[in-house]
N, C-alpha and C positions, 0 to 999 in steps of 0.2 A: 588595287582600285583607287584611283585618285583623282583629285580635281583636274590636274593636268591632263589625264588620260581622257576624263570624259569630254573636256573642252577639245582635245584634239579630235577626238572622234566626231563631235558635231561639226567640226570644222573641215575634215576632210571628205566627210560623206562616203562617197563610192569612189574616190580617188584611190590610186595604187597605194598599198599599205608599206610602210617600212618600219623596220623593228627599232622602237624606241619607246621612252617611258619617263614621264613625269606628270603628276597629277594636274591637269588643266581641263577646264570645261571651255570647249571652243566657240566662237561666235558661228554665224551662218557659213555654209560651205562656200558661198559666192565671194568670201573674203580670203580664201584660202592662200593662194601664192602670194597675194599683194600684202596680207596682214603683217605688220611689223614684228608682231609675236611670233611669227611663223617658225624661225629656228628653235625658239626655246620650247614651243609646243611640240615639237617633233619628239620630245621626250615623254610625250603622251601617246606615241603611236601603238606601243606594245599592246595597250589596253583596246586599241582601235581593231586590232585583229580578233580579240575577244568578241567585241560587238559585231564585227563583220563575220565571225564565225570562222575565222582563219585560224585560231589556235588549235592544236590538236596533239594525239598521242605522240610522245617522243619515242618513236620507234627504237632510236639510237641517238645517243649524244656524243657530240664530237669531243666535249671536253668533259672526261669522265670524273666521277666522284672520286676525290682523293683526300683520304683522311689523315691527319696528322696532329701533333700536339700544337696547339695554339699557342701564340705568344701571350705572355700575362697580361699585357696591356688590354686586350680584347676578350680573353678567354672566359671569365666568369664575372659574376656580380652585377649583370645588368638589370636596370629596374626602370620602370616608367615614371616620368615626372608629371606632374600637374601642370597644364599649360593653358592660359586664358584663349578664348575666341572673342572676337569683337561683338559687342551686343547686336543682336538682329542679324548676324551674318547667317547667310544661307549655306555657304560652303567656304572653308578656310584651309590654307595650307602653308608650310614652312618649306622653303627650298633651299636655304644655305644657312650655315652657322659658323662662328668662330668664337673661340675662347682664350681670354689672355690667361687666365688661370681657371681652376675649378670653380671658382665663385664669382666668375666675371665672364658671362657670355652674351653674345648678341646673335639672334636669329631673325632672318628676314623672309617674307613670303608675300602673299596676297589673300584676298577674300572679296566675296560677292556680298554686297549689303542687300537689306529687304527690298530695295528699289531696284536691284539688279545691277547695280554700278560696281565696277571692278576697281578695287582700290589696293593701295599698298599696305603692308604690314610690318612692323618691326617689334621684336621682344627682348627683353633684357633679364637675365638670370643672375641675382646677386648672392648666389650661394645656398639659398634656401627657398626662393620662389621665383617664378616667372611673372613679369608684368609687361603689358602692352605699352610701347612707347609712341606717342603721336607722331605721325608722318605727314608730310605737306600734302595738299590736293594738287595733282599735276593738272587739273582741268580736264582730263581725258580718262579713259580707262588704262590702268596701269597696275604694274606688279613688280615685286624685286625679286632677283633669282640668286644672287650670291653677295656675300659680304667679307669684307677683311677689316681689321682694326690693327693699327699701328700702336695704340694704347687705348686706355679706357675712354679717353677724350678725344680720340681720332679715329673715326671708322668711316668706311667708305661702302656703300651698298650700290649694286647695279641691277638694272632690269629694262623695263621698256614702257613706253606710253603708246597711244594709238598711232603716233606717227614717228617717233624716234626713240633711241635707245634713252634710258634714264639713269642718272646717277645722283645720289643723294649721300650727302655728309653728315656726320655727327660730330659735334664739338664738345660733348660731355654734358650738354643741356638740351639742345634741340636738334632734330634733323632738319636740313634745308636742300633743296635742289640745287645742283651745281650746273654751272654752265658748261656746255660740251660742243664739239663740232656738230652740225647738222649732217648726220651721215645715213640716216634711216635704218630701220631694223631693230635689233634687240641685243642686249648684252646679257650673257648667261653666267659668267663667273668672272671673279677678280682675285688677284694675288698681289701682294706688296712685298718687295725685298728691302723696303725701307720707306721712311716718310716722304721721300723724293723719288720714288720709283714703284709704280704700280702698273700692273697690266690687267686689262679687261678685254674679254673675248666673247664673240657672238657670230651674228650673221647679219649681211646687209639685206635689205628689203627687196633688191631686184638682183638678178642674175644669180642667186644661190651661191654668193660669195662670202668667204669668211670676213669678220669684222673684228679689227683689232685696234685698241686705243690705249695709249700710254700717258701715264700721268709722271710729271717731272717736279711735283710739289708745288707748283703754281697754277699749270693749266694741262688740258688734254689734248693731244693730237692723235689723229687716224694714221696708223702705220700701214705702209705697203705689204700686200701678202704675195707670195710668189706668182709669177706670170702663169695663167692657165689652171691655177688652183681653184676649185669649186667647192661648195659644202657649207657645213655649219660647224662651228666650234662650240663645245659644251665646257671643256674644263681647261685649267691653266695651272702650272706650277713654276715658281721662279727659285731657283737655287741660289742664283746671285742677281745682281741688275743686269748682267750680260749673258745669263744662262737660264732660258726659260723654254718650257714644252707646253704645247697646246694640242688637244685632242678633240676629235668630233666624228663627224659623218662625212663622206666626200660628195654626197648630195645626189649621187648618180646610182645608188644601189650597188650591187656587187659584193665582193668577198674581202675587201679591204676597206680599214677606216681611213680617217684623215689624222695625220701627224705632222705637226709643225715644230721647228726649233728656232730659237732666237739665240744669236751669238754676240749680241751687243751692237750690230750694226744692222743686220737684216734677218728675216725670217725666211727659212728654207724648208722645203717639204721633206720629209724622212719615208724611207720605205717600211712597208709592214709585211711580214710573212702571211701567205695564203693559208687559210684554215684547211684542215682536212675536210673531205666530203662526209655527208651523212646519207647512207643508203644511196651512195653515188651522186647526191645532189650537192651542188656548190651553195654556199650561203647566199641567200637573195639578198641580204643587207647586213652590214657589219658598223656598230657604232661605238666608240669609247666615249662615255659621258664625263669621266672624272681621270685625272692624272695627279700623282703625286711623286715628290722627289726627295731624296736624301743623297747628299753629296753626288757621285756620278751614277746612281742607279734611279731609275724612275720606274713606275708602275701605272698602267693606264687600265681602266675597267670598263665594261660595257656589256653588250649583249650581240650575239650572233642569231640571225633568223633563217631558218631552212624551210621554204615551202615546196612540197613535193608533190603539187598537184591536187591535193585534197586536204580538208581540215584533219582528217583522220591520220595523216601521215607527215604533219608538220611540226616542228620543233623549235622553240627559242631557248638558248642557252646562255648562262653567264660566262663572260670572257675577261680575262685578264692577259697582258702582254707587258713584257719587262724589257727595259733598256739597261744595257749593262755598261754604256760608255761608248759603245761602238755599233751596236745594232739591237733592234728589238726582237722578241722571241715570244712564243705563246706559252702560257702556263696553264696547267691542269686547274681548274677551279671546282669547287665543292657544290655541284648542283643539287640541291636538297633532294634527298630520297622520298621514295613513296609517291611520286607524281607519275601520272599517265598522261595528262594534258596540262603541261606547265607553261608558265610564261615568267621566266626567271631573268633578272637583269641586275646589275650593279651600277649604281648611278655616282657613287663618290668613293675616294681612296685617299688615306693619309698614310704616310711612312715616317716613323720617328727613328728607324735606322734601316740598314740594308736587309736585316732580318726580322723586321717587326713592322708589318703593315696591316692595316684594318679596312675593309670596304663595306659598304652599306648599299642596301637596295631593297628589292621585293622578289618574293616568289609566289606561284600560285596564280590566281586570276585565271583559273582554268576554264576551258571551253564549256565544262558541265555547269559553270555558274559558281563554283567555289570561289570565295572571296580571297584576297591576297594576304600574305604574312609578311612581316618585317623581317629582312635577312641581313645578318652580319657574317662576314667571313674574315678570317684571320690568316696571315701569312707569317710562318716562323722560320724563313730563311730557305726552307725546301718545299714545302707543301701549304696548300690553302686547305683551311677546314671551316666547316659551319659552325657557328656559335650559338648557343642557345639564348634566346632573348623573349622577353614577354611579348604577348598580343594584346594590349590594353582594350583592344576593340571587342574582345570576346568572340572572334569568329565571323565579326561583322565586315571586316577588310581593313588593313592597314599597311603601310610601308614607309620605307625611308627614302629622302631625297637629298639630304645634305648631311656632312660628317666632319667632325674636327677632333683631333687627338694631340694630347701631350705625351710625355715619356711614361705618365701613370694612369692616364684615363681617357676616355672618348665620349663625346656627346653626338648623337644621332638625332636628326629631327625629319619630319614629313607629316604625314596626315592619317587620320582613322576616321571610320564611320561609327556613329553611334547606332543604337538600336531603332531609332526612328529614320534612319537612312541620311542624317545630316553629318558632312564631313567637317572634322574639327582637327585642330593642330595636334602635332604628336612630338614629344621629346622623350629620349631615353639615354640613361647616362651609366657609365659603369666605373 
């Protein structure tokens, strides 16, 4: 359960549900399709099915539980870190995180003030404590979704305002709003292959079309997307300045997600394998929220939703797909055991080698009212396995939205509820 999901539920109301999930509290339903935060908020839709009663018994899972030895990078030693929430905030969440080292991390997100205003949030970890960094007022509702740092004095965060995408830059002392093309929509994630090559992805506010913007060290430009491609982009990973992959949802439902590749000149759509049916039913919606690459190998993670006509027979499963340099293939993921009515999804993934990937998300949020739990899965080159992580909410509800990893450790961020039902920021590290 998170802020993104609640917001998404409020906005969509009785509209058709899709399988997605990041914690957000949405504005009135009347702003649904036209709201610039529309693409990012789609990551809150998994919780919509819970609120609408769509989640249900997992009579069968397309992606079977697969146990194996997890890579050392994520296998053990996870602990919760103390993170601040802004004074007077009624709901707070972290969506993205990056670390230059174990003692130099930046996380971004958003919160609601006591007056109901939606504001951006940035926090910094110095190796011992997290502290809030002041961010500029955009003059309208705003939130940050992703962040990339070239150095400790050069960071870029992306998100949205009530009218346009939002980009803020950090110079080592202050955050400031950057000038960008007026594109409408929202940006969900950013990756940089260097100080003069960054790519940010999201979705345009009109036509359900992907939005891609590139930074050359001086200015931002909107890049063309392949003709006929629709949908929302949530994740991006760049191996080099001329080799990037982006993942998302095709916007039309169905059993295949959206995958794009940048070759240094143009973006092209990539094919994705169809998922097996569950009890004879094809996936109603498939989305890949995060993608991580190492050399010629990439891994994209998300969820698949199967609606079988009634809440009692529907299921949402975690999903992972792998690119081997020539094609994408589906990998079995470790859907947490012991759930009869689960809502499982992975929202971020990082790979430090072809045989060592870590993914973060949430499982639970069951139709019976059970709260969600934070989820970490690890890839050892042959299998995905679930990793034990603490639940600092003590059963009140928590989950991860963002993840960053080095060759020795990972940091995951998200949100958690306290016993009073207030959502707070969450960070865990191993």
